[in-house]
C-alpha atoms as a printed R data frame, in Angstrom:
    type eleno elety resid chain resno       x       y       z
1   ATOM     1    CA   MET     A     1 162.151 -32.159 111.631
2   ATOM     2    CA   THR     A     2 159.014 -34.711 111.495
3   ATOM     3    CA   ALA     A     3 158.669 -38.147 113.228
4   ATOM     4    CA   GLY     A     4 158.078 -39.280 109.466
5   ATOM     5    CA   ALA     A     5 161.810 -37.426 108.379
6   ATOM     6    CA   PHE     A     6 164.233 -40.225 108.969
7   ATOM     7    CA   PRO     A     7 168.016 -39.686 108.769
8   ATOM     8    CA   ARG     A     8 169.581 -40.314 105.894
9   ATOM     9    CA   ARG     A     9 171.338 -43.320 106.884
10  ATOM    10    CA   TYR     A    10 169.460 -46.114 109.632
11  ATOM    11    CA   GLY     A    11 172.538 -47.491 110.886
12  ATOM    12    CA   GLY     A    12 173.947 -51.184 110.689
13  ATOM    13    CA   LYS     A    13 171.474 -53.352 110.015
14  ATOM    14    CA   LEU     A    14 168.650 -51.008 108.402
15  ATOM    15    CA   GLY     A    15 171.604 -49.939 106.065
16  ATOM    16    CA   THR     A    16 172.506 -53.839 105.429
17  ATOM    17    CA   LEU     A    17 168.878 -54.572 104.712
18  ATOM    18    CA   LEU     A    18 168.407 -51.435 102.471
19  ATOM    19    CA   GLU     A    19 171.519 -52.456 100.177
20  ATOM    20    CA   SER     A    20 170.468 -55.972 100.157
21  ATOM    21    CA   SER     A    21 166.805 -55.062  98.999
22  ATOM    22    CA   ARG     A    22 168.324 -53.185  96.720
23  ATOM    23    CA   ALA     A    23 170.734 -55.598  95.179
24  ATOM    24    CA   LEU     A    24 167.877 -58.174  94.746
25  ATOM    25    CA   ILE     A    25 165.874 -55.569  92.516
26  ATOM    26    CA   SER     A    26 168.880 -54.641  90.888
27  ATOM    27    CA   GLN     A    27 169.743 -58.180  90.096
28  ATOM    28    CA   MET     A    28 165.856 -59.197  88.911
29  ATOM    29    CA   GLN     A    29 166.200 -56.484  86.232
30  ATOM    30    CA   VAL     A    30 169.131 -58.306  84.683
31  ATOM    31    CA   SER     A    31 168.302 -61.661  84.840
32  ATOM    32    CA   LYS     A    32 165.228 -63.877  83.480
33  ATOM    33    CA   THR     A    33 162.958 -63.527  86.365
34  ATOM    34    CA   SER     A    34 160.059 -61.688  85.806
35  ATOM    35    CA   LEU     A    35 158.582 -61.441  89.571
36  ATOM    36    CA   LEU     A    36 160.155 -60.471  92.632
37  ATOM    37    CA   SER     A    37 158.114 -60.171  95.840
38  ATOM    38    CA   ILE     A    38 159.761 -58.986  98.853
39  ATOM    39    CA   LEU     A    39 157.935 -59.249 102.124
40  ATOM    40    CA   LEU     A    40 159.329 -56.436 104.956
41  ATOM    41    CA   GLU     A    41 158.219 -57.817 108.590
42  ATOM    42    CA   GLY     A    42 158.777 -56.655 111.978
43  ATOM    43    CA   PRO     A    43 157.728 -54.855 115.044
44  ATOM    44    CA   PRO     A    44 155.537 -51.359 114.711
45  ATOM    45    CA   ALA     A    45 157.775 -48.319 114.243
46  ATOM    46    CA   THR     A    46 160.818 -49.731 113.168
47  ATOM    47    CA   GLY     A    47 160.258 -47.874 109.499
48  ATOM    48    CA   LYS     A    48 159.224 -50.376 107.377
49  ATOM    49    CA   THR     A    49 157.222 -48.008 105.175
50  ATOM    50    CA   ALA     A    50 160.119 -45.705 105.178
51  ATOM    51    CA   VAL     A    51 162.003 -48.615 103.811
52  ATOM    52    CA   ALA     A    52 159.575 -49.714 101.162
53  ATOM    53    CA   ALA     A    53 159.156 -46.185  99.867
54  ATOM    54    CA   SER     A    54 162.984 -45.200  99.823
55  ATOM    55    CA   LEU     A    55 163.273 -48.931  97.847
56  ATOM    56    CA   ALA     A    56 160.235 -47.633  95.243
57  ATOM    57    CA   LEU     A    57 161.804 -44.325  95.372
58  ATOM    58    CA   THR     A    58 165.530 -45.074  94.154
59  ATOM    59    CA   SER     A    59 163.902 -47.748  91.786
60  ATOM    60    CA   ASP     A    60 163.519 -45.277  88.663
61  ATOM    61    CA   PHE     A    61 160.712 -47.858  87.457
62  ATOM    62    CA   PRO     A    62 158.345 -46.346  85.389
63  ATOM    63    CA   PHE     A    63 155.505 -47.489  87.235
64  ATOM    64    CA   VAL     A    64 155.295 -47.070  90.824
65  ATOM    65    CA   LYS     A    65 152.204 -47.175  92.970
66  ATOM    66    CA   LEU     A    66 151.033 -47.608  96.660
67  ATOM    67    CA   LEU     A    67 148.375 -49.181  97.973
68  ATOM    68    CA   SER     A    68 147.796 -48.763 101.463
69  ATOM    69    CA   PRO     A    69 144.920 -48.511 103.741
70  ATOM    70    CA   THR     A    70 144.857 -44.810 103.484
71  ATOM    71    CA   SER     A    71 144.014 -44.981 100.000
72  ATOM    72    CA   LEU     A    72 141.584 -47.700  99.930
73  ATOM    73    CA   VAL     A    73 139.274 -45.945 103.110
74  ATOM    74    CA   GLY     A    74 135.818 -46.056 103.066
75  ATOM    75    CA   MET     A    75 135.381 -48.720 100.398
76  ATOM    76    CA   PRO     A    76 133.518 -51.565 100.519
77  ATOM    77    CA   GLU     A    77 135.382 -54.683 100.066
78  ATOM    78    CA   SER     A    78 134.245 -55.514  96.684
79  ATOM    79    CA   ALA     A    79 135.506 -52.026  96.031
80  ATOM    80    CA   LYS     A    80 139.251 -52.774  97.394
81  ATOM    81    CA   ALA     A    81 139.499 -55.852  95.378
82  ATOM    82    CA   ALA     A    82 138.418 -54.448  92.241
83  ATOM    83    CA   ALA     A    83 141.136 -51.370  93.149
84  ATOM    84    CA   ILE     A    84 144.069 -53.628  93.849
85  ATOM    85    CA   THR     A    85 143.331 -56.007  90.951
86  ATOM    86    CA   ARG     A    86 143.411 -52.564  88.551
87  ATOM    87    CA   VAL     A    87 146.673 -51.536  90.289
88  ATOM    88    CA   PHE     A    88 148.573 -54.858  89.394
89  ATOM    89    CA   ASP     A    89 146.573 -55.040  85.712
90  ATOM    90    CA   ASP     A    90 147.999 -51.761  84.977
91  ATOM    91    CA   ALA     A    91 151.543 -52.494  86.617
92  ATOM    92    CA   HIS     A    92 151.636 -55.651  84.279
93  ATOM    93    CA   LYS     A    93 151.444 -53.497  81.128
94  ATOM    94    CA   SER     A    94 154.318 -51.577  81.580
95  ATOM    95    CA   PRO     A    95 157.648 -53.310  81.217
96  ATOM    96    CA   LEU     A    96 159.095 -52.324  84.733
97  ATOM    97    CA   SER     A    97 156.409 -52.163  87.496
98  ATOM    98    CA   LEU     A    98 157.154 -51.726  91.197
99  ATOM    99    CA   VAL     A    99 154.137 -51.861  93.535
100 ATOM   100    CA   VAL     A   100 154.114 -51.260  97.565
101 ATOM   101    CA   LEU     A   101 151.271 -53.336  99.405
102 ATOM   102    CA   ASP     A   102 151.628 -51.126 102.622
103 ATOM   103    CA   GLU     A   103 150.513 -53.069 106.421
104 ATOM   104    CA   LEU     A   104 149.236 -55.981 104.830
105 ATOM   105    CA   GLU     A   105 147.220 -56.655 107.947
106 ATOM   106    CA   ARG     A   106 145.133 -53.575 107.570
107 ATOM   107    CA   LEU     A   107 144.545 -53.944 104.186
108 ATOM   108    CA   LEU     A   108 143.271 -57.365 104.794
109 ATOM   109    CA   GLU     A   109 141.239 -55.586 107.571
110 ATOM   110    CA   TYR     A   110 142.497 -58.191 110.187
111 ATOM   111    CA   VAL     A   111 141.104 -58.376 113.738
112 ATOM   112    CA   ARG     A   112 142.298 -60.732 115.923
113 ATOM   113    CA   ILE     A   113 139.464 -61.161 118.119
114 ATOM   114    CA   GLY     A   114 137.389 -64.042 116.049
115 ATOM   115    CA   PRO     A   115 139.881 -63.400 114.096
116 ATOM   116    CA   ARG     A   116 138.244 -61.483 110.924
117 ATOM   117    CA   PHE     A   117 139.476 -60.482 107.845
118 ATOM   118    CA   SER     A   118 138.226 -59.983 104.318
119 ATOM   119    CA   ASN     A   119 138.682 -62.867 102.615
120 ATOM   120    CA   LEU     A   120 137.951 -61.555  98.911
121 ATOM   121    CA   VAL     A   121 140.587 -58.917 100.086
122 ATOM   122    CA   LEU     A   122 142.955 -61.971 101.093
123 ATOM   123    CA   GLN     A   123 141.803 -64.156  97.468
124 ATOM   124    CA   THR     A   124 142.899 -61.013  95.672
125 ATOM   125    CA   LEU     A   125 145.957 -60.248  97.044
126 ATOM   126    CA   LEU     A   126 146.848 -64.146  97.167
127 ATOM   127    CA   THR     A   127 145.825 -63.878  92.985
128 ATOM   128    CA   CYS     A   128 147.757 -60.768  92.427
129 ATOM   129    CA   VAL     A   129 151.304 -61.151  94.256
130 ATOM   130    CA   LYS     A   130 151.258 -64.794  92.177
131 ATOM   131    CA   LYS     A   131 150.688 -63.790  89.038
132 ATOM   132    CA   VAL     A   132 153.730 -63.879  86.719
133 ATOM   133    CA   PRO     A   133 154.221 -61.499  84.553
134 ATOM   134    CA   ARG     A   134 154.199 -62.395  80.443
135 ATOM   135    CA   THR     A   135 156.065 -59.833  78.701
136 ATOM   136    CA   SER     A   136 157.060 -57.550  81.748
137 ATOM   137    CA   LYS     A   137 159.067 -57.111  85.196
138 ATOM   138    CA   LEU     A   138 157.265 -56.536  88.802
139 ATOM   139    CA   VAL     A   139 158.515 -55.993  91.722
140 ATOM   140    CA   ILE     A   140 156.304 -56.336  94.602
141 ATOM   141    CA   ILE     A   141 157.001 -54.491  98.392
142 ATOM   142    CA   ALA     A   142 155.128 -55.656 101.351
143 ATOM   143    CA   THR     A   143 155.185 -54.640 104.655
144 ATOM   144    CA   SER     A   144 153.937 -56.532 107.759
145 ATOM   145    CA   SER     A   145 153.940 -56.119 111.343
146 ATOM   146    CA   SER     A   146 153.022 -59.816 112.045
147 ATOM   147    CA   ALA     A   147 154.294 -62.582 110.122
148 ATOM   148    CA   ALA     A   148 152.417 -64.869 112.036
149 ATOM   149    CA   VAL     A   149 149.098 -63.818 110.518
150 ATOM   150    CA   LEU     A   150 150.632 -63.601 107.355
151 ATOM   151    CA   GLU     A   151 151.261 -67.492 107.804
152 ATOM   152    CA   SER     A   152 147.976 -68.410 109.414
153 ATOM   153    CA   LEU     A   153 146.494 -67.107 106.319
154 ATOM   154    CA   GLU     A   154 148.558 -68.755 103.873
155 ATOM   155    CA   LEU     A   155 149.965 -65.295 102.554
156 ATOM   156    CA   LEU     A   156 153.309 -65.327 103.714
157 ATOM   157    CA   ASP     A   157 154.556 -68.321 101.375
158 ATOM   158    CA   ALA     A   158 153.283 -66.465  98.693
159 ATOM   159    CA   PHE     A   159 156.350 -63.532  98.577
160 ATOM   160    CA   ASN     A   160 159.673 -64.734  97.013
161 ATOM   161    CA   VAL     A   161 161.829 -63.519  99.928
162 ATOM   162    CA   THR     A   162 160.775 -61.886 103.713
163 ATOM   163    CA   LEU     A   163 163.335 -59.734 105.226
164 ATOM   164    CA   SER     A   164 163.173 -58.732 109.002
165 ATOM   165    CA   VAL     A   165 163.332 -54.832 109.982
166 ATOM   166    CA   PRO     A   166 165.097 -54.756 112.711
167 ATOM   167    CA   THR     A   167 164.734 -52.460 115.849
168 ATOM   168    CA   LEU     A   168 167.810 -50.171 116.421
169 ATOM   169    CA   GLY     A   169 170.516 -50.896 118.915
170 ATOM   170    CA   LYS     A   170 171.958 -48.660 121.304
171 ATOM   171    CA   GLY     A   171 175.190 -48.041 119.091
172 ATOM   172    CA   GLU     A   172 173.284 -47.614 115.746
173 ATOM   173    CA   ALA     A   173 170.634 -44.835 118.384
174 ATOM   174    CA   GLN     A   174 173.510 -42.974 119.060
175 ATOM   175    CA   GLU     A   175 174.004 -42.674 115.343
176 ATOM   176    CA   VAL     A   176 170.953 -41.459 114.976
177 ATOM   177    CA   LEU     A   177 171.287 -38.844 117.205
178 ATOM   178    CA   ARG     A   178 174.302 -37.438 115.586
179 ATOM   179    CA   GLN     A   179 172.741 -37.616 112.342
180 ATOM   180    CA   LEU     A   180 169.593 -35.438 113.663
181 ATOM   181    CA   GLY     A   181 172.432 -33.084 115.372
182 ATOM   182    CA   VAL     A   182 172.045 -33.686 118.551
183 ATOM   183    CA   GLY     A   183 174.825 -31.786 120.427
184 ATOM   184    CA   ASN     A   184 174.968 -33.565 124.043
185 ATOM   185    CA   ARG     A   185 174.552 -37.551 122.901
186 ATOM   186    CA   ALA     A   186 176.823 -38.567 125.492
187 ATOM   187    CA   ASP     A   187 174.774 -37.013 128.463
188 ATOM   188    CA   LEU     A   188 172.152 -39.313 126.538
189 ATOM   189    CA   GLN     A   189 174.186 -42.813 126.991
190 ATOM   190    CA   PRO     A   190 173.139 -43.564 130.531
191 ATOM   191    CA   LEU     A   191 169.442 -43.572 129.934
192 ATOM   192    CA   LEU     A   192 169.876 -45.574 126.502
193 ATOM   193    CA   ASP     A   193 171.627 -48.045 128.316
194 ATOM   194    CA   GLN     A   194 168.748 -48.585 130.644
195 ATOM   195    CA   VAL     A   195 166.518 -49.490 127.752
196 ATOM   196    CA   THR     A   196 166.145 -53.136 127.760
197 ATOM   197    CA   THR     A   197 164.749 -53.942 124.108
198 ATOM   198    CA   GLY     A   198 165.499 -53.019 120.860
199 ATOM   199    CA   ILE     A   199 164.722 -49.384 119.836
200 ATOM   200    CA   PRO     A   200 161.839 -48.774 116.969
201 ATOM   201    CA   ILE     A   201 163.259 -45.968 114.925
202 ATOM   202    CA   LYS     A   202 159.789 -44.166 114.664
203 ATOM   203    CA   LYS     A   203 159.741 -44.012 118.020
204 ATOM   204    CA   LEU     A   204 163.045 -42.924 118.636
205 ATOM   205    CA   MET     A   205 162.393 -40.064 116.276
206 ATOM   206    CA   LEU     A   206 159.270 -38.891 118.189
207 ATOM   207    CA   VAL     A   207 161.205 -39.364 121.848
208 ATOM   208    CA   VAL     A   208 163.972 -36.825 119.670
209 ATOM   209    CA   GLU     A   209 161.080 -34.504 118.578
210 ATOM   210    CA   MET     A   210 159.316 -33.708 121.856
211 ATOM   211    CA   SER     A   211 162.583 -33.680 123.998
212 ATOM   212    CA   ILE     A   212 164.996 -31.251 121.775
213 ATOM   213    CA   GLN     A   213 165.617 -27.859 122.519
214 ATOM   214    CA   PRO     A   214 166.416 -24.791 120.068
215 ATOM   215    CA   ASP     A   215 170.280 -25.275 120.762
216 ATOM   216    CA   LYS     A   216 169.639 -28.994 119.089
217 ATOM   217    CA   ASN     A   217 170.710 -29.909 123.008
218 ATOM   218    CA   ILE     A   218 168.346 -32.876 124.777
219 ATOM   219    CA   HIS     A   219 167.708 -31.920 128.186
220 ATOM   220    CA   PRO     A   220 168.389 -35.604 129.837
221 ATOM   221    CA   GLY     A   221 165.438 -35.547 132.103
222 ATOM   222    CA   ARG     A   222 162.981 -34.764 129.604
223 ATOM   223    CA   PHE     A   223 164.656 -37.334 127.131
224 ATOM   224    CA   GLY     A   224 164.192 -40.084 129.839
225 ATOM   225    CA   ALA     A   225 160.300 -39.086 130.615
226 ATOM   226    CA   VAL     A   226 159.760 -39.303 126.691
227 ATOM   227    CA   LEU     A   227 161.351 -42.753 126.748
228 ATOM   228    CA   ALA     A   228 159.204 -43.626 129.541
229 ATOM   229    CA   GLU     A   229 155.940 -42.022 127.894
230 ATOM   230    CA   THR     A   230 156.793 -44.303 124.622
231 ATOM   231    CA   GLY     A   231 157.068 -47.520 126.777
232 ATOM   232    CA   LEU     A   232 161.101 -47.762 125.965
233 ATOM   233    CA   LEU     A   233 162.095 -47.195 129.234
234 ATOM   234    CA   ALA     A   234 160.445 -48.202 132.929
235 ATOM   235    CA   LEU     A   235 161.386 -45.226 135.292
C-alpha cells in the first residue's frame, strides 16, 4: 500500500462529489454543450489529483491528457505556454476530449511573496480554458489549493463549475480504515476524536502506511504519534 493508492470508495462527501462530477460529464456528452470546465479546489492533500485522475480514467474519452507541473519542469515559460497550447489544439481535433490541468498555482509558477507568477502562462490558460470547440466536445478538469489565488488572477471565473473537495470527517476516516483492512479500528477512535480539524485523505493514508503492522493492526501509540507528526493531532 502506498500513500497514493486510495481506497476504492472515499466516503460520503467525496463519493457524492465523484458521482456529481461524472453526471456532469455524462450530461455534457448528450447535450448541445461543447465545453465543460470543472475546477476542483480544496486544502492540500484532500485528493484533488486522485479525483481528477479517476474522472479522466472512467470517462473512456478517446483523447485524455494530463498537464502537470512535473510534465513541464525545466521548461522556460515560452515553452510551457507552447506545450499547453499544443495539448489544447490536439484536444480540439478529437471528437471527445478531456484535459486535466493539475496544480494550477504551480503551473503558473505562482509565488505568494510579491506575488509573482508567469503572466504568459496565465494568458495562455485563460485563452485555452475559455475557447469553445467548433466541431467537438471538450472537458477540462483543473485542480487548485487556493481558489482565492485564482480569483485574484481572474482565472476562477474561466471555469463553468467549481467544486470543493472536502477533508474527511471522523466517520469517513473510519470507513477508510475499514477498507484498508485495519483490524483494530475501534482502538483508534479515541485518537480520531481528538482531531479537531478535517482529515485530508492523503495524510490519513500516510499515517496508516507509517503505523500499520504486518497483522493489519495499528498500535494506538504509534498511530497517535504519526498523527502528531503530520500536524493532525496536538499531543
